[in-house]
C-alpha positions as CSV (number, residue, x, y, z in Angstrom):
1,M,-10.0,-21.1,21.8
2,I,-13.0,-22.1,19.8
3,G,-14.3,-19.5,17.3
4,I,-17.7,-19.8,15.7
5,D,-19.3,-17.9,12.8
6,W,-23.0,-18.7,13.3
7,G,-25.1,-17.3,10.6
8,T,-28.7,-17.4,9.4
9,T,-28.3,-20.7,7.4
10,G,-24.8,-21.9,8.2
11,F,-22.6,-22.8,11.2
12,R,-18.8,-22.8,10.9
13,A,-16.6,-23.6,13.9
14,Y,-12.8,-23.4,14.3
15,R,-10.5,-24.8,16.9
16,I,-7.8,-22.2,17.0
17,A,-4.4,-22.5,18.4
18,A,-2.7,-19.8,20.5
19,D,-0.8,-18.6,17.4
20,G,-4.0,-18.3,15.4
21,A,-3.6,-21.5,13.3
22,V,-6.8,-23.4,12.7
23,R,-6.3,-26.9,14.2
24,E,-9.7,-28.3,13.4
25,R,-12.9,-27.1,11.7
26,R,-16.5,-28.0,11.4
27,A,-19.2,-26.7,9.0
28,G,-22.8,-27.4,8.5
29,A,-26.3,-26.1,7.8
30,R,-27.3,-25.6,11.4
31,G,-27.7,-21.9,11.1
32,I,-29.9,-20.0,13.6
33,M,-33.1,-20.6,11.4
34,A,-32.5,-24.4,11.7
35,V,-32.4,-24.4,15.6
36,A,-35.8,-25.2,16.9
37,D,-37.3,-23.7,20.1
38,G,-34.2,-21.6,20.9
39,R,-32.1,-24.7,21.7
40,F,-28.8,-22.8,20.9
41,A,-27.0,-24.1,24.0
42,D,-27.8,-27.7,23.2
43,T,-26.9,-27.2,19.5
44,L,-23.6,-25.7,20.4
45,R,-22.7,-28.5,22.8
46,E,-23.6,-31.1,20.1
47,E,-21.4,-29.4,17.5
48,I,-18.3,-28.7,19.6
49,G,-18.6,-31.3,22.4
50,P,-15.5,-33.2,21.4
51,W,-13.4,-30.0,21.5
52,L,-14.8,-29.1,24.9
53,A,-14.0,-32.6,26.2
54,A,-10.5,-32.1,24.9
55,G,-10.0,-29.1,27.2
56,E,-11.2,-26.0,25.3
57,E,-12.7,-23.5,27.7
58,R,-13.2,-20.4,25.7
59,V,-15.8,-19.9,22.9
60,L,-16.2,-16.7,20.8
61,L,-19.2,-16.3,18.6
62,C,-20.0,-13.9,15.8
63,G,-22.7,-13.5,13.2
64,M,-26.5,-13.6,13.3
65,I,-26.4,-15.7,16.5
66,G,-26.2,-12.2,18.1
67,S,-29.3,-10.9,16.3
68,R,-32.9,-10.6,17.7
69,Q,-33.6,-14.0,16.1
70,G,-30.5,-15.6,17.7
71,W,-29.4,-16.7,21.1
72,V,-28.7,-13.4,22.8
73,E,-29.3,-10.0,21.1
74,A,-26.1,-8.0,21.2
75,P,-26.5,-4.2,20.9
76,Y,-24.8,-2.8,17.8
77,L,-21.5,-1.0,18.3
78,P,-21.4,2.4,16.5
79,C,-18.8,3.1,13.8
80,P,-16.0,3.9,13.7
81,A,-14.9,0.8,15.4
82,G,-11.9,-1.5,15.3
83,V,-10.6,-4.7,17.0
84,D,-10.0,-3.0,20.3
85,E,-13.6,-1.6,20.5
86,L,-15.0,-5.0,19.5
87,A,-12.9,-6.9,22.1
88,T,-14.0,-4.6,24.9
89,R,-17.7,-4.8,24.0
90,L,-18.1,-8.6,23.9
91,M,-21.3,-10.0,25.5
92,D,-21.3,-12.9,27.9
93,V,-23.6,-15.8,26.9
94,P,-24.9,-18.3,29.5
95,F,-23.4,-21.7,28.8
96,D,-22.7,-24.4,31.4
97,W,-19.8,-26.1,29.7
98,A,-17.4,-23.2,28.7
99,R,-17.0,-19.5,28.9
100,V,-18.9,-18.1,25.9
101,K,-18.7,-14.5,24.5
102,L,-20.3,-12.8,21.6
103,V,-19.0,-10.2,19.2
104,P,-21.4,-7.3,18.8
105,G,-22.5,-6.2,15.3
106,L,-21.8,-2.7,14.0
107,L,-24.1,0.2,13.3
108,G,-23.4,2.9,10.7
109,A,-25.3,5.2,8.4
110,D,-25.1,6.1,4.7
111,A,-24.5,9.5,3.3
112,T,-28.2,10.5,3.9
113,G,-28.3,9.2,7.4
114,V,-30.2,5.9,6.8
115,A,-29.0,3.2,9.2
116,E,-26.6,0.4,8.1
117,V,-26.1,-2.7,10.2
118,M,-23.8,-5.8,10.0
119,R,-23.2,-8.9,12.0
120,G,-20.3,-11.2,11.2
121,E,-18.6,-9.2,8.5
122,E,-16.9,-7.0,11.1
123,T,-15.1,-10.1,12.3
124,Q,-14.1,-11.1,8.8
125,V,-12.6,-7.6,8.2
126,A,-10.7,-7.8,11.5
127,G,-9.2,-11.0,10.2
128,I,-7.6,-9.4,7.1
129,L,-6.4,-6.1,8.6
130,G,-2.8,-7.3,8.7
131,A,-2.9,-7.9,4.9
132,I,-4.6,-4.6,4.1
133,G,-2.9,-2.0,6.2
134,E,-4.5,0.9,7.9
135,A,-6.9,2.0,5.1
136,G,-8.7,0.5,2.2
137,L,-12.0,-0.6,0.6
138,V,-13.3,-4.1,1.3
139,C,-16.1,-6.0,-0.4
140,L,-17.7,-9.0,1.2
141,P,-20.0,-10.6,-1.4
142,G,-23.1,-12.5,-0.2
143,T,-26.8,-12.5,0.1
144,H,-26.4,-9.0,1.5
145,A,-23.1,-7.8,0.2
146,K,-21.1,-5.3,2.3
147,W,-18.7,-2.6,1.1
148,V,-16.6,-1.5,4.0
149,R,-14.4,1.7,4.3
150,L,-11.3,1.3,6.5
151,A,-9.1,4.1,7.9
152,D,-6.7,4.0,10.8
153,S,-7.3,0.2,11.0
154,R,-11.0,0.9,11.9
155,I,-14.3,0.4,10.1
156,M,-15.4,4.0,9.4
157,S,-18.5,3.2,7.4
158,F,-20.1,0.5,5.2
159,A,-22.9,0.0,2.7
160,T,-25.1,-3.0,2.1
161,H,-26.4,-4.2,-1.3
162,M,-29.1,-6.9,-1.3
163,T,-27.8,-8.3,-4.6
164,G,-27.8,-12.0,-3.7
165,E,-31.3,-12.0,-2.2
166,V,-32.7,-10.0,-5.1
167,F,-31.2,-12.4,-7.6
168,G,-32.9,-15.3,-5.8
169,A,-36.2,-13.5,-5.7
170,L,-36.1,-12.5,-9.3
171,R,-35.1,-15.9,-10.5
172,G,-37.5,-17.8,-8.3
173,H,-40.6,-15.6,-8.1
174,T,-40.9,-13.4,-11.1
175,I,-41.6,-13.8,-14.8
176,L,-37.8,-13.5,-15.4
177,G,-37.3,-16.9,-13.9
178,R,-39.4,-18.4,-16.6
179,T,-36.9,-17.3,-19.2
180,M,-34.0,-19.2,-17.5
181,A,-33.0,-22.8,-17.5
182,R,-32.5,-24.3,-14.0
183,D,-29.1,-25.5,-12.8
184,N,-27.1,-24.3,-15.8
185,A,-23.3,-23.9,-15.5
186,H,-22.0,-20.3,-15.3
187,D,-21.7,-18.6,-18.7
188,P,-18.8,-16.1,-18.6
189,A,-19.8,-14.5,-21.9
190,A,-23.4,-13.9,-20.7
191,F,-22.2,-12.6,-17.4
192,A,-19.9,-10.1,-19.2
193,E,-22.8,-9.0,-21.3
194,G,-24.8,-8.3,-18.1
195,L,-21.9,-6.3,-16.7
196,A,-21.6,-4.2,-19.9
197,R,-25.4,-3.6,-19.9
198,A,-25.2,-2.4,-16.2
199,A,-22.7,0.3,-17.3
200,Q,-25.2,1.7,-19.8
201,E,-27.9,4.3,-19.2
202,G,-31.4,3.4,-18.4
203,G,-31.3,2.2,-14.8
204,L,-31.6,-1.2,-13.2
205,L,-35.4,-1.5,-13.4
206,H,-35.3,-0.9,-17.1
207,H,-32.4,-3.2,-17.6
208,L,-34.2,-6.0,-15.8
209,F,-37.0,-6.1,-18.2
210,G,-34.4,-6.5,-20.9
211,V,-33.8,-10.0,-19.6
212,R,-37.3,-11.0,-20.7
213,S,-37.4,-9.0,-23.9
214,R,-34.0,-10.4,-25.1
215,N,-35.2,-13.9,-24.4
216,L,-38.4,-13.2,-26.5
217,T,-36.4,-11.9,-29.4
218,R,-33.9,-14.8,-29.1
219,S,-30.9,-12.7,-28.3
220,L,-30.5,-14.3,-24.9
221,T,-30.9,-18.1,-24.4
222,E,-32.5,-19.7,-21.4
223,A,-29.2,-21.4,-20.7
224,A,-27.5,-18.0,-20.4
225,G,-30.3,-16.1,-18.7
226,A,-29.2,-16.6,-15.0
227,S,-25.6,-15.6,-15.8
228,Y,-26.7,-12.5,-17.6
229,L,-29.0,-11.5,-14.7
230,S,-26.1,-12.1,-12.3
231,G,-23.9,-9.9,-14.3
232,L,-26.5,-7.2,-14.5
233,L,-27.2,-7.1,-10.8
234,I,-23.5,-7.4,-9.7
235,G,-22.6,-4.8,-12.3
236,H,-25.1,-2.3,-10.9
237,E,-23.9,-3.0,-7.4
238,V,-20.2,-2.4,-8.3
239,Q,-21.0,0.7,-10.3
240,A,-22.9,2.2,-7.3
241,A,-20.3,1.1,-4.7
242,L,-17.4,2.5,-6.6
243,A,-19.1,5.8,-7.5
244,G,-16.9,8.5,-6.0
245,A,-14.3,6.1,-4.7
246,T,-10.7,6.7,-5.6
247,D,-9.4,3.3,-4.5
248,R,-7.4,1.5,-7.2
249,V,-7.7,-1.8,-5.3
250,V,-10.7,-3.5,-3.7
251,H,-10.1,-6.3,-1.2
252,L,-12.5,-9.2,-1.6
253,V,-13.5,-11.6,1.3
254,G,-15.8,-14.5,0.7
255,A,-16.5,-17.8,-1.0
256,A,-14.2,-18.4,-4.0
257,E,-16.8,-18.7,-6.7
258,L,-18.8,-15.6,-5.8
259,S,-15.7,-13.6,-5.1
260,G,-14.5,-14.6,-8.6
261,L,-17.6,-13.1,-10.1
262,Y,-17.1,-9.8,-8.1
263,A,-13.4,-9.7,-9.1
264,T,-14.5,-9.9,-12.8
265,A,-17.0,-7.1,-12.3
266,I,-14.6,-4.9,-10.4
267,R,-11.9,-5.3,-13.0
268,A,-14.5,-4.5,-15.7
269,A,-15.1,-1.2,-13.8
270,G,-11.4,-0.4,-14.1
271,R,-10.2,-1.3,-10.6
272,D,-7.9,-4.1,-9.3
273,T,-8.7,-6.7,-6.7
274,V,-6.9,-8.6,-4.0
275,R,-8.7,-11.8,-2.8
276,H,-8.4,-13.0,0.7
277,G,-8.9,-16.5,2.1
278,E,-12.2,-17.9,3.3
279,D,-10.8,-18.3,6.9
280,A,-11.0,-14.5,7.5
281,S,-13.6,-15.2,10.2
282,A,-11.3,-17.6,12.1
283,A,-8.5,-15.0,11.9
284,G,-10.8,-12.2,13.1
285,L,-12.2,-14.3,16.0
286,H,-8.6,-15.1,17.1
287,R,-7.6,-11.4,16.9
288,I,-10.6,-10.2,18.8
289,G,-10.3,-13.0,21.3
290,L,-6.7,-12.0,22.1
291,G,-8.0,-8.6,23.4
292,A,-10.9,-10.0,25.4
293,D,-11.2,-10.2,29.1
294,W,-12.0,-13.9,29.7
295,R,-12.2,-13.6,33.5
């Protein structure tokens, strides 16, 4: 089987053996926003053509490829949902060279009833279920970070934090960005200062102005500014996500560098972390694919 995590800006493909082992992989920047004129079928064939020629006949997609801006819009599956529900609600996608199916995203709601949506993260969570057990709390850092509550091996609820996107917007399009050097290496001490500040009273909007005022009073250098801002934003996210949670362990899924920052923030908040490999999507696609009806 071929499994593909097709996001907004990235494309990751896996050639997966019957036992779930990843035999080959491809990755690139051909996310859905880089595909012109809706040429998703042509793009897919260009990316995985050699694997199709080698005899692969089944392709399972997940991610933003199933969004309104993607190839085929897949209706959201309401929570709670697990692997079985995902596998029985796959959508068929028209493609002349193989059987293609699409994993639906999930629809939830926060404590006040405001809608929550995800596409792709449900597949990553499916990929680590064997390592977590039936219940737990999972954090998937990213542009829109997700915090997922599991029970009975199903996703019961989740919350989204736009931390990564807000960081980019503040750094690139506000006066705060003028207090920061570009392309500086991560500063662990400044990041830790941001985390500590996030735990203090005053609120995020007040704390953000402190990035500028500390620079003006020379207590925060331009070289350290971005790391301090990162710590401040991730710190506020972690504080909010863990409020009321009794979990001692948070399971982290994502890129190594960003997951490392979140691990630091979660430990600073008094919890432990377990980090899972970056091939969670491949494992989840395999697991969902096993339960699919490919006829």
